[in-house]
N, CA, C and O of each residue as an XYZ file, in Angstrom:
796
protein
N     -71.310    191.774     49.318
C     -72.182    191.812     50.458
C     -71.571    190.980     51.581
O     -71.226    189.815     51.387
N     -71.442    191.587     52.749
C     -70.931    190.879     53.915
C     -72.085    190.270     54.688
O     -73.197    190.796     54.666
N     -71.825    189.158     55.375
C     -72.878    188.531     56.161
C     -73.353    189.449     57.275
O     -74.466    189.285     57.776
N     -72.526    190.416     57.674
C     -72.944    191.393     58.684
C     -74.110    192.243     58.188
O     -74.844    192.823     58.989
N     -74.280    192.315     56.877
C     -75.372    193.104     56.291
C     -76.651    192.293     56.119
O     -77.643    192.804     55.600
N     -76.637    191.032     56.552
C     -77.784    190.146     56.379
C     -78.523    189.973     57.698
O     -77.918    189.742     58.745
N     -79.842    190.091     57.622
C     -80.701    189.818     58.773
C     -81.465    188.541     58.484
O     -81.894    188.308     57.354
N     -81.636    187.714     59.507
C     -82.439    186.500     59.366
C     -83.626    186.645     60.299
O     -83.469    186.927     61.487
N     -84.827    186.446     59.743
C     -86.046    186.620     60.524
C     -87.088    185.618     60.076
O     -86.960    185.033     59.000
N     -88.131    185.408     60.892
C     -89.199    184.507     60.458
C     -89.932    185.070     59.247
O     -90.080    186.284     59.098
N     -90.383    184.176     58.396
C     -91.194    184.587     57.260
C     -92.537    185.100     57.779
O     -93.112    184.531     58.707
N     -93.026    186.174     57.172
C     -94.353    186.701     57.472
C     -95.185    186.603     56.200
O     -94.652    186.343     55.121
N     -96.493    186.811     56.331
C     -97.375    186.627     55.175
C     -96.976    187.503     53.991
O     -97.144    187.094     52.842
N     -96.453    188.695     54.248
C     -96.039    189.584     53.155
C     -94.847    189.017     52.368
O     -94.582    189.450     51.247
N     -94.134    188.054     52.954
C     -92.970    187.450     52.288
C     -93.328    186.281     51.379
O     -92.509    185.876     50.555
N     -94.522    185.737     51.508
C     -94.860    184.484     50.838
C     -94.665    184.568     49.327
O     -94.100    183.651     48.731
N     -95.117    185.636     48.706
C     -94.983    185.754     47.250
C     -93.513    185.683     46.833
O     -93.170    184.951     45.905
N     -92.653    186.428     47.503
C     -91.229    186.438     47.155
C     -90.575    185.086     47.460
O     -89.736    184.624     46.686
N     -90.940    184.458     48.557
C     -90.357    183.159     48.898
C     -90.779    182.116     47.858
O     -89.983    181.259     47.476
N     -92.032    182.193     47.403
C     -92.472    181.276     46.332
C     -91.651    181.513     45.063
O     -91.259    180.565     44.383
N     -91.395    182.784     44.753
C     -90.566    183.104     43.580
C     -89.156    182.542     43.747
O     -88.576    182.014     42.798
N     -88.609    182.657     44.956
C     -87.273    182.128     45.210
C     -87.247    180.606     45.072
O     -86.237    180.048     44.642
N     -88.332    179.930     45.424
C     -88.383    178.481     45.264
C     -88.274    178.107     43.788
O     -87.813    177.015     43.454
N     -88.694    179.001     42.917
C     -88.620    178.734     41.487
C     -87.294    179.206     40.907
O     -86.715    178.524     40.062
N     -86.800    180.371     41.351
C     -85.614    180.930     40.692
C     -84.309    180.467     41.309
O     -83.260    180.588     40.676
N     -84.339    179.941     42.521
C     -83.086    179.412     43.049
C     -82.821    178.096     42.368
O     -83.695    177.518     41.721
N     -81.635    177.647     42.521
C     -81.239    176.466     41.806
C     -81.950    175.219     42.300
O     -82.713    175.266     43.265
N     -81.695    174.114     41.634
C     -82.525    172.934     41.821
C     -82.122    172.073     43.000
O     -81.018    172.174     43.537
N     -83.056    171.226     43.380
C     -82.914    170.161     44.366
C     -82.674    170.653     45.781
O     -81.787    170.159     46.476
N     -83.441    171.596     46.192
C     -83.485    172.108     47.547
C     -82.330    173.011     47.920
O     -82.505    173.908     48.744
N     -81.178    172.815     47.357
C     -80.094    173.722     47.666
C     -79.105    173.662     46.522
O     -78.718    172.584     46.071
N     -78.708    174.816     46.067
C     -77.776    174.834     44.950
C     -76.897    176.056     45.072
O     -77.328    177.097     45.569
N     -75.703    175.933     44.632
C     -74.770    177.020     44.818
C     -74.099    177.451     43.538
O     -73.015    178.034     43.584
N     -74.703    177.186     42.401
C     -74.116    177.626     41.142
C     -74.841    178.870     40.661
O     -75.975    179.127     41.066
N     -74.203    179.633     39.811
C     -74.853    180.857     39.344
C     -75.970    180.513     38.367
O     -75.919    179.497     37.674
N     -76.964    181.368     38.326
C     -78.128    181.128     37.470
C     -77.726    181.088     36.003
O     -78.381    180.413     35.208
N     -76.688    181.780     35.632
C     -76.318    181.850     34.225
C     -75.828    180.513     33.677
O     -75.776    180.339     32.460
N     -75.468    179.572     34.534
C     -74.962    178.285     34.051
C     -76.064    177.276     33.816
O     -75.796    176.179     33.326
N     -77.308    177.622     34.155
C     -78.422    176.695     34.000
C     -79.513    177.318     33.146
O     -79.821    178.497     33.318
N     -80.100    176.570     32.239
C     -81.269    177.086     31.524
C     -82.409    177.256     32.519
O     -82.415    176.585     33.551
N     -83.380    178.137     32.243
C     -84.455    178.404     33.189
C     -85.153    177.162     33.719
O     -85.465    177.103     34.908
N     -85.410    176.160     32.869
C     -86.127    174.998     33.359
C     -85.295    174.185     34.351
O     -85.860    173.375     35.085
N     -83.979    174.371     34.399
C     -83.137    173.621     35.330
C     -83.010    174.343     36.668
O     -82.436    173.794     37.608
N     -83.526    175.544     36.771
C     -83.344    176.336     37.977
C     -84.573    176.298     38.882
O     -84.910    177.304     39.507
N     -85.228    175.175     38.955
C     -86.379    175.046     39.834
C     -86.130    173.904     40.804
O     -85.339    173.000     40.535
N     -86.817    173.962     41.934
C     -86.747    172.846     42.860
C     -87.341    171.629     42.171
O     -88.109    171.773     41.220
N     -87.002    170.446     42.631
C     -87.445    169.261     41.895
C     -88.958    169.077     41.882
O     -89.490    168.379     41.019
N     -89.639    169.683     42.810
C     -91.099    169.606     42.815
C     -91.658    171.006     43.001
O     -91.024    171.860     43.621
N     -92.834    171.234     42.467
C     -93.508    172.515     42.651
C     -94.315    172.442     43.944
O     -95.097    171.511     44.134
N     -94.134    173.390     44.809
C     -94.864    173.408     46.069
C     -96.163    174.184     45.902
O     -96.160    175.293     45.369
N     -97.273    173.608     46.355
C     -98.562    174.298     46.243
C     -98.641    175.446     47.245
O     -97.875    175.474     48.208
N     -99.550    176.387     47.035
C     -99.705    177.506     47.985
C     -99.931    177.032     49.420
O     -99.515    177.705     50.364
N    -100.584    175.885     49.595
C    -100.845    175.375     50.947
C     -99.552    175.100     51.716
O     -99.525    175.237     52.939
N     -98.474    174.711     51.014
C     -97.193    174.469     51.672
C     -96.726    175.724     52.408
O     -96.273    175.645     53.550
N     -96.835    176.867     51.760
C     -96.365    178.120     52.349
C     -97.291    178.582     53.471
O     -96.831    179.151     54.460
N     -98.569    178.345     53.324
C     -99.520    178.663     54.384
C     -99.218    177.832     55.628
O     -99.249    178.347     56.746
N     -98.931    176.562     55.433
C     -98.595    175.699     56.572
C     -97.352    176.194     57.296
O     -97.272    176.114     58.522
N     -96.387    176.701     56.547
C     -95.165    177.221     57.180
C     -95.486    178.392     58.107
O     -94.782    178.626     59.089
N     -96.549    179.122     57.789
C     -96.940    180.272     58.618
C     -97.768    179.873     59.834
O     -97.664    180.508     60.884
N     -98.587    178.831     59.710
C     -99.558    178.575     60.779
C     -99.318    177.305     61.582
O     -99.809    177.207     62.707
N     -98.594    176.338     61.060
C     -98.402    175.092     61.793
C     -97.377    175.295     62.902
O     -96.286    175.802     62.645
N     -97.707    174.909     64.123
C     -96.801    175.165     65.241
C     -95.477    174.400     65.171
O     -94.497    174.807     65.796
N     -95.439    173.296     64.417
C     -94.198    172.528     64.330
C     -93.380    172.874     63.089
O     -92.364    172.229     62.828
N     -93.804    173.887     62.310
C     -93.073    174.274     61.110
C     -92.615    175.715     61.216
O     -93.236    176.543     61.883
N     -91.507    175.992     60.539
C     -90.914    177.322     60.599
C     -90.218    177.614     59.280
O     -89.599    176.736     58.679
N     -90.328    178.848     58.846
C     -89.575    179.299     57.678
C     -88.876    180.590     58.059
O     -89.509    181.539     58.522
N     -87.581    180.618     57.861
C     -86.795    181.834     58.088
C     -86.374    182.379     56.732
O     -86.122    181.624     55.793
N     -86.303    183.694     56.649
C     -85.820    184.343     55.436
C     -84.599    185.188     55.767
O     -84.470    185.730     56.865
N     -83.716    185.285     54.796
C     -82.565    186.179     54.901
C     -82.882    187.412     54.064
O     -83.383    187.303     52.945
N     -82.585    188.579     54.616
C     -82.796    189.831     53.902
C     -81.551    190.691     54.046
O     -80.826    190.588     55.035
N     -81.309    191.534     53.060
C     -80.213    192.496     53.165
C     -80.704    193.639     54.048
O     -81.851    194.069     53.926
N     -79.856    194.124     54.922
C     -80.281    195.163     55.871
C     -80.782    196.426     55.178
O     -81.579    197.165     55.755
N     -80.333    196.686     53.957
C     -80.800    197.872     53.241
C     -82.187    197.673     52.609
O     -82.844    198.642     52.230
N     -82.629    196.400     52.499
C     -83.947    196.090     51.931
C     -84.597    194.986     52.756
O     -84.747    193.865     52.271
N     -84.986    195.282     53.993
C     -85.465    194.230     54.905
C     -86.793    193.591     54.517
O     -87.191    192.598     55.125
N     -87.478    194.127     53.536
C     -88.759    193.546     53.120
C     -88.609    192.577     51.944
O     -89.597    191.987     51.508
N     -87.393    192.404     51.428
C     -87.193    191.571     50.243
C     -86.302    190.377     50.584
O     -85.084    190.528     50.684
N     -86.894    189.191     50.765
C     -86.095    187.994     51.053
C     -85.131    187.654     49.911
O     -85.477    187.738     48.733
N     -83.916    187.268     50.298
C     -82.905    186.837     49.323
C     -82.536    185.368     49.530
O     -81.768    184.798     48.755
N     -83.080    184.772     50.566
C     -82.841    183.361     50.848
C     -83.885    182.852     51.820
O     -84.582    183.639     52.460
N     -83.996    181.538     51.932
C     -84.999    180.956     52.819
C     -84.537    179.588     53.297
O     -83.738    178.921     52.641
N     -85.046    179.192     54.429
C     -84.925    177.823     54.914
C     -86.235    177.492     55.609
O     -86.745    178.292     56.393
N     -86.775    176.327     55.327
C     -87.981    175.896     56.024
C     -87.710    174.544     56.665
O     -86.922    173.742     56.162
N     -88.382    174.312     57.785
C     -88.144    173.073     58.530
C     -89.376    172.685     59.318
O     -90.266    173.498     59.567
N     -89.403    171.418     59.702
C     -90.465    170.891     60.565
C     -89.808    170.176     61.728
O     -88.841    169.436     61.551
N     -90.336    170.399     62.910
C     -89.847    169.721     64.103
C     -90.771    168.539     64.360
O     -91.980    168.703     64.521
N     -90.188    167.357     64.395
C     -90.959    166.141     64.631
C     -90.745    165.690     66.066
O     -89.612    165.584     66.535
N     -91.837    165.429     66.751
C     -91.754    164.945     68.122
C     -91.226    163.520     68.120
O     -91.228    162.836     67.097
N     -90.777    163.094     69.283
C     -90.340    161.707     69.399
C     -91.546    160.797     69.254
O     -92.686    161.237     69.400
N     -91.296    159.545     68.969
C     -92.383    158.578     68.798
C     -93.219    158.476     70.071
O     -94.442    158.359     69.994
N     -92.587    158.517     71.228
C     -93.323    158.412     72.489
C     -94.278    159.583     72.662
O     -95.409    159.395     73.110
N     -93.840    160.793     72.313
C     -94.702    161.965     72.450
C     -95.885    161.875     71.502
O     -96.999    162.258     71.859
N     -95.650    161.371     70.295
C     -96.733    161.291     69.326
C     -97.793    160.292     69.761
O     -98.982    160.527     69.545
N     -97.392    159.190     70.365
C     -98.344    158.187     70.806
C     -99.153    158.711     71.986
O    -100.378    158.588     72.015
N     -98.458    159.296     72.956
C     -99.126    159.785     74.156
C     -99.862    161.086     73.872
O    -100.907    161.350     74.467
N     -99.326    161.904     72.966
C     -99.957    163.172     72.634
C     -99.708    164.260     73.647
O    -100.421    165.263     73.670
N     -98.715    164.081     74.481
C     -98.395    165.083     75.497
C     -97.113    165.804     75.110
O     -96.216    165.224     74.500
N     -97.044    167.065     75.472
C     -95.849    167.859     75.184
C     -94.911    167.777     76.381
O     -94.757    168.747     77.123
N     -94.296    166.637     76.564
C     -93.354    166.454     77.659
C     -92.045    165.950     77.083
O     -92.041    165.198     76.108
N     -90.940    166.353     77.674
C     -89.674    165.860     77.154
C     -89.540    164.362     77.419
O     -89.986    163.867     78.454
N     -88.936    163.660     76.499
C     -88.694    162.238     76.658
C     -87.216    161.990     76.449
O     -86.452    162.912     76.166
N     -86.822    160.740     76.591
C     -85.411    160.409     76.383
C     -85.024    160.529     74.916
O     -83.844    160.668     74.594
N     -86.007    160.476     74.027
C     -85.744    160.582     72.601
C     -85.751    162.048     72.189
O     -86.718    162.765     72.449
N     -84.696    162.484     71.560
C     -84.586    163.867     71.131
C     -85.483    164.133     69.928
O     -85.550    163.302     69.023
N     -86.174    165.269     69.895
C     -86.935    165.625     68.694
C     -86.000    165.733     67.487
O     -84.795    165.936     67.632
N     -86.574    165.594     66.317
C     -85.803    165.630     65.073
C     -86.253    166.814     64.239
O     -87.449    167.041     64.056
N     -85.289    167.563     63.737
C     -85.572    168.700     62.861
C     -85.358    168.252     61.426
O     -84.284    167.766     61.070
N     -86.390    168.418     60.605
C     -86.285    168.075     59.184
C     -86.217    169.358     58.373
O     -87.148    170.163     58.390
N     -85.113    169.545     57.664
C     -85.001    170.687     56.761
C     -85.829    170.359     55.527
O     -85.582    169.357     54.856
N     -86.812    171.203     55.230
C     -87.722    170.952     54.113
C     -87.218    171.563     52.817
O     -87.104    170.874     51.804
N     -86.917    172.855     52.847
C     -86.401    173.542     51.662
C     -85.329    174.530     52.099
O     -85.340    175.031     53.224
N     -84.418    174.794     51.196
C     -83.322    175.719     51.460
C     -82.865    176.289     50.137
O     -82.592    175.535     49.203
N     -82.776    177.598     50.039
C     -82.321    178.204     48.800
C     -81.901    179.643     48.982
O     -82.332    180.325     49.911
N     -81.060    180.087     48.086
C     -80.538    181.454     48.096
C     -80.646    181.999     46.678
O     -80.331    181.297     45.717
N     -81.088    183.240     46.544
C     -81.176    183.875     45.228
C     -79.816    183.783     44.536
O     -78.782    183.961     45.180
N     -79.808    183.506     43.233
C     -78.541    183.309     42.522
C     -77.510    184.413     42.748
O     -76.320    184.119     42.865
N     -77.931    185.657     42.811
C     -77.004    186.777     43.002
C     -76.250    186.693     44.328
O     -75.147    187.226     44.448
N     -76.835    186.029     45.317
C     -76.253    185.998     46.660
C     -75.649    184.648     47.025
O     -75.267    184.441     48.177
N     -75.555    183.731     46.074
C     -74.994    182.419     46.361
C     -73.482    182.492     46.527
O     -72.837    183.451     46.101
N     -72.934    181.462     47.152
C     -71.487    181.336     47.400
C     -70.961    182.388     48.376
O     -69.800    182.787     48.292
N     -71.813    182.837     49.303
C     -71.398    183.856     50.276
C     -71.650    183.429     51.718
O     -71.478    184.225     52.640
N     -72.053    182.185     51.914
C     -72.286    181.683     53.260
C     -73.709    181.834     53.774
O     -73.979    181.550     54.941
N     -74.630    182.284     52.906
C     -76.006    182.495     53.357
C     -76.723    181.196     53.707
O     -77.477    181.163     54.679
N     -76.513    180.136     52.952
C     -77.182    178.860     53.250
C     -76.739    178.345     54.620
O     -77.564    177.884     55.409
N     -75.452    178.423     54.897
C     -74.953    178.008     56.209
C     -75.544    178.874     57.306
O     -75.947    178.365     58.352
N     -75.599    180.174     57.074
C     -76.184    181.095     58.054
C     -77.641    180.744     58.325
O     -78.068    180.729     59.480
N     -78.407    180.464     57.279
C     -79.820    180.123     57.445
C     -79.998    178.829     58.247
O     -80.825    178.774     59.157
N     -79.232    177.797     57.915
C     -79.345    176.537     58.653
C     -78.938    176.750     60.110
O     -79.601    176.243     61.015
N     -77.870    177.482     60.344
C     -77.429    177.762     61.718
C     -78.523    178.469     62.508
O     -78.784    178.127     63.661
N     -79.158    179.451     61.889
C     -80.215    180.207     62.570
C     -81.433    179.340     62.889
O     -81.989    179.436     63.983
N     -81.849    178.498     61.950
C     -83.051    177.700     62.216
C     -82.782    176.654     63.292
O     -83.646    176.392     64.129
N     -81.606    176.060     63.280
C     -81.251    175.094     64.331
C     -81.204    175.800     65.685
O     -81.716    175.274     66.673
N     -80.601    176.974     65.739
C     -80.509    177.721     67.001
C     -81.896    178.109     67.524
O     -82.164    177.994     68.720
N     -82.765    178.562     66.637
C     -84.131    178.935     67.061
C     -84.884    177.750     67.637
O     -85.575    177.876     68.648
N     -84.751    176.607     66.995
C     -85.451    175.420     67.481
C     -84.864    174.971     68.814
O     -85.608    174.581     69.714
N     -83.561    175.020     68.950
C     -82.940    174.651     70.234
C     -83.412    175.578     71.349
O     -83.692    175.119     72.456
N     -83.503    176.880     71.068
C     -84.006    177.834     72.068
C     -85.465    177.556     72.407
O     -85.874    177.679     73.561
N     -86.247    177.183     71.401
C     -87.662    176.873     71.613
C     -87.819    175.652     72.524
O     -88.681    175.638     73.403
N     -86.987    174.631     72.313
C     -87.029    173.438     73.166
C     -86.691    173.819     74.598
O     -87.322    173.329     75.534
N     -85.709    174.680     74.776
C     -85.333    175.133     76.116
C     -86.483    175.864     76.787
O     -86.788    175.602     77.950
N     -87.129    176.783     76.066
C     -88.243    177.541     76.640
C     -89.449    176.656     76.948
O     -90.089    176.809     77.988
N     -89.752    175.737     76.043
C     -90.947    174.908     76.188
C     -90.806    173.839     77.260
O     -91.737    173.589     78.026
N     -89.643    173.214     77.309
C     -89.464    172.068     78.186
C     -88.442    172.287     79.298
O     -88.226    171.399     80.123
N     -87.819    173.450     79.326
C     -86.744    173.718     80.285
C     -85.632    172.679     80.168
O     -85.002    172.306     81.157
N     -85.410    172.229     78.954
C     -84.369    171.248     78.677
C     -83.427    171.856     77.652
O     -83.863    172.315     76.596
N     -82.150    171.861     77.959
C     -81.170    172.402     77.023
C     -80.807    171.328     76.000
O     -80.355    170.241     76.358
N     -81.007    171.644     74.742
C     -80.656    170.716     73.660
C     -79.230    171.026     73.213
O     -78.992    171.994     72.491
N     -78.295    170.204     73.644
C     -76.887    170.434     73.294
C     -76.650    170.227     71.807
O     -75.797    170.881     71.208
N     -77.389    169.338     71.232
C     -77.318    169.081     69.804
C     -78.705    168.707     69.332
O     -79.501    168.164     70.098
N     -78.994    168.987     68.105
C     -80.319    168.706     67.573
C     -80.189    167.784     66.373
O     -79.535    168.130     65.389
N     -80.806    166.612     66.448
C     -80.787    165.684     65.331
C     -81.490    166.360     64.157
O     -82.669    166.703     64.244
N     -80.762    166.548     63.066
C     -81.255    167.291     61.908
C     -81.110    166.415     60.673
O     -80.100    165.735     60.493
N     -82.130    166.440     59.829
C     -82.071    165.634     58.615
C     -82.612    166.428     57.431
O     -83.277    167.449     57.599
N     -82.317    165.945     56.252
C     -82.815    166.542     55.011
C     -82.771    165.474     53.937
O     -81.997    164.521     54.024
N     -83.602    165.638     52.929
C     -83.540    164.787     51.749
C     -82.847    165.578     50.652
O     -83.064    166.781     50.505
N     -82.023    164.897     49.893
C     -81.306    165.563     48.814
C     -81.244    164.623     47.613
O     -81.001    163.425     47.755
N     -81.463    165.177     46.454
C     -81.428    164.392     45.225
C     -80.062    163.720     45.080
O     -79.031    164.326     45.372
N     -80.063    162.481     44.633
C     -78.811    161.721     44.518
C     -77.835    162.339     43.534
O     -76.632    162.097     43.628
N     -78.329    163.136     42.589
C     -77.409    163.750     41.621
C     -77.042    165.186     41.987
O     -76.415    165.880     41.187
N     -77.414    165.636     43.159
C     -77.097    166.996     43.592
C     -75.833    166.976     44.461
O     -75.893    167.090     45.686
N     -74.703    166.827     43.791
C     -73.433    166.680     44.517
C     -73.060    167.919     45.329
O     -72.439    167.802     46.385
N     -73.431    169.089     44.850
C     -73.105    170.311     45.606
C     -73.854    170.350     46.926
O     -73.290    170.743     47.947
N     -75.123    169.946     46.915
C     -75.899    169.923     48.157
C     -75.353    168.868     49.108
O     -75.258    169.103     50.313
N     -74.999    167.715     48.575
C     -74.438    166.655     49.417
C     -73.152    167.151     50.070
O     -72.942    166.925     51.262
N     -72.300    167.817     49.318
C     -71.056    168.379     49.872
C     -71.354    169.440     50.924
O     -70.682    169.504     51.954
N     -72.368    170.277     50.667
C     -72.756    171.308     51.632
C     -73.149    170.670     52.959
O     -72.667    171.080     54.015
N     -74.016    169.676     52.908
C     -74.464    169.031     54.142
C     -73.311    168.337     54.853
O     -73.270    168.320     56.083
N     -72.373    167.765     54.102
C     -71.195    167.145     54.723
C     -70.371    168.190     55.463
O     -69.871    167.926     56.556
N     -70.225    169.377     54.871
C     -69.476    170.449     55.547
C     -70.155    170.871     56.853
O     -69.493    171.326     57.786
N     -71.475    170.718     56.908
C     -72.192    171.032     58.148
C     -72.027    169.940     59.196
O     -72.381    170.144     60.357
N     -71.495    168.783     58.807
C     -71.329    167.675     59.734
C     -72.390    166.599     59.588
O     -72.506    165.719     60.441
N     -73.163    166.662     58.515
C     -74.184    165.656     58.278
C     -73.621    164.580     57.354
O     -72.690    164.829     56.587
N     -74.196    163.379     57.436
C     -73.733    162.279     56.592
C     -74.921    161.671     55.862
O     -76.051    161.700     56.350
N     -74.648    161.126     54.694
C     -75.687    160.430     53.927
C     -75.885    159.050     54.537
O     -74.934    158.289     54.712
N     -77.125    158.745     54.854
C     -77.452    157.428     55.390
C     -77.388    156.437     54.233
O     -77.910    156.724     53.156
N     -76.759    155.274     54.429
C     -76.668    154.308     53.326
C     -78.053    153.936     52.774
O     -79.021    153.769     53.516
N     -78.101    153.820     51.485
C     -79.346    153.459     50.818
C     -79.929    154.640     50.075
O     -79.657    155.794     50.404
N     -80.719    154.347     49.088
C     -81.349    155.359     48.252
C     -82.856    155.275     48.420
O     -83.425    154.185     48.478
N     -83.489    156.422     48.497
C     -84.950    156.477     48.539
C     -85.400    156.620     47.093
O     -85.249    157.683     46.490
N     -85.941    155.570     46.552
C     -86.315    155.532     45.140
C     -87.553    156.393     44.877
O     -88.557    156.287     45.582
N     -87.466    157.248     43.848
C     -88.607    158.015     43.372
C     -89.204    158.997     44.374
O     -90.398    159.288     44.311
N     -88.396    159.509     45.295
C     -88.928    160.435     46.304
C     -89.504    161.692     45.670
O     -90.558    162.178     46.080
N     -88.805    162.213     44.669
C     -89.265    163.435     44.014
C     -90.056    163.076     42.760
O     -89.544    162.397     41.870
N     -91.278    163.523     42.694
C     -92.115    163.327     41.510
C     -92.037    164.602     40.693
O     -92.641    165.612     41.053
N     -91.304    164.563     39.607
C     -91.098    165.749     38.787
C     -91.754    165.558     37.429
O     -92.164    164.452     37.075
N     -91.849    166.637     36.677
C     -92.430    166.557     35.333
C     -91.564    165.706     34.407
O     -92.062    165.173     33.414
N     -90.275    165.572     34.720
C     -89.394    164.746     33.890
C     -89.277    163.312     34.418
O     -88.473    162.524     33.920
N     -90.077    162.988     35.417
C     -90.066    161.632     35.970
C     -89.581    161.620     37.408
O     -89.144    162.646     37.930
N     -89.656    160.459     38.051
C     -89.244    160.370     39.453
C     -87.735    160.528     39.617
O     -86.952    160.152     38.745
N     -87.352    161.091     40.755
C     -85.931    161.248     41.078
C     -85.663    160.624     42.437
O     -86.492    160.702     43.344
N     -84.508    160.009     42.566
C     -84.121    159.361     43.808
C     -83.467    160.364     44.748
O     -83.020    161.433     44.332
N     -83.422    159.994     46.025
C     -82.855    160.897     47.030
C     -82.079    160.115     48.072
O     -82.256    158.909     48.242
N     -81.216    160.843     48.762
C     -80.547    160.350     49.960
C     -81.153    161.058     51.154
O     -81.673    162.168     51.040
N     -81.080    160.404     52.293
C     -81.395    161.049     53.567
C     -80.054    161.394     54.194
O     -79.203    160.523     54.376
N     -79.867    162.680     54.525
C     -78.653    163.096     55.229
C     -79.046    163.459     56.657
O     -80.112    164.030     56.887
N     -78.183    163.127     57.610
C     -78.474    163.366     59.025
C     -77.224    163.778     59.757
O     -76.105    163.455     59.361
N     -77.444    164.503     60.839
C     -76.354    164.869     61.729
C     -76.895    165.570     62.940
O     -78.045    166.008     62.957
N     -76.068    165.678     63.955
C     -76.437    166.426     65.152
C     -75.812    167.801     65.041
O     -74.589    167.938     65.025
N     -76.655    168.817     64.963
C     -76.160    170.194     64.797
C     -76.430    170.989     66.054
O     -76.092    172.170     66.121
């Protein structure tokens, strides 16, 4: 499958069931690039189970967005996803006004995954590129301000070396320090790093 055959579009309500399935069947810790056959089923889940309300919020909250990747021959079946939240600057949150400030908004990547069959083909990079571009265009339309770069961050499990390498290839770096017990899983708490970069 060539990336030319992939369409990236916003998630719609009809996609929620499949995106929830992808959150379970894609590999672990928000982003993974190994084939499903190398992991037992219980290892192929995100570190936490997301409740149905998480997906509803992605559809209705104005500061959240979920994009799905679909093959052009089957545009109704998502094969990958990325979700994110745009956080206003501290000044905007205090004042409560939608005005540009000297502080750039921050994009937080919430979840990212690709169906095992389509991994290792550049889809995760394509999804992140698309969501960053959409948010930058939105800032331009809303505030008439061109965002040359967008401060982007994500949390990643400390033992997820493939995800850490992926984010490094995007130009993001792990901030020194560990966030203890960020992920509450059935097997116990898991630590995470915060990765950041201007994309």
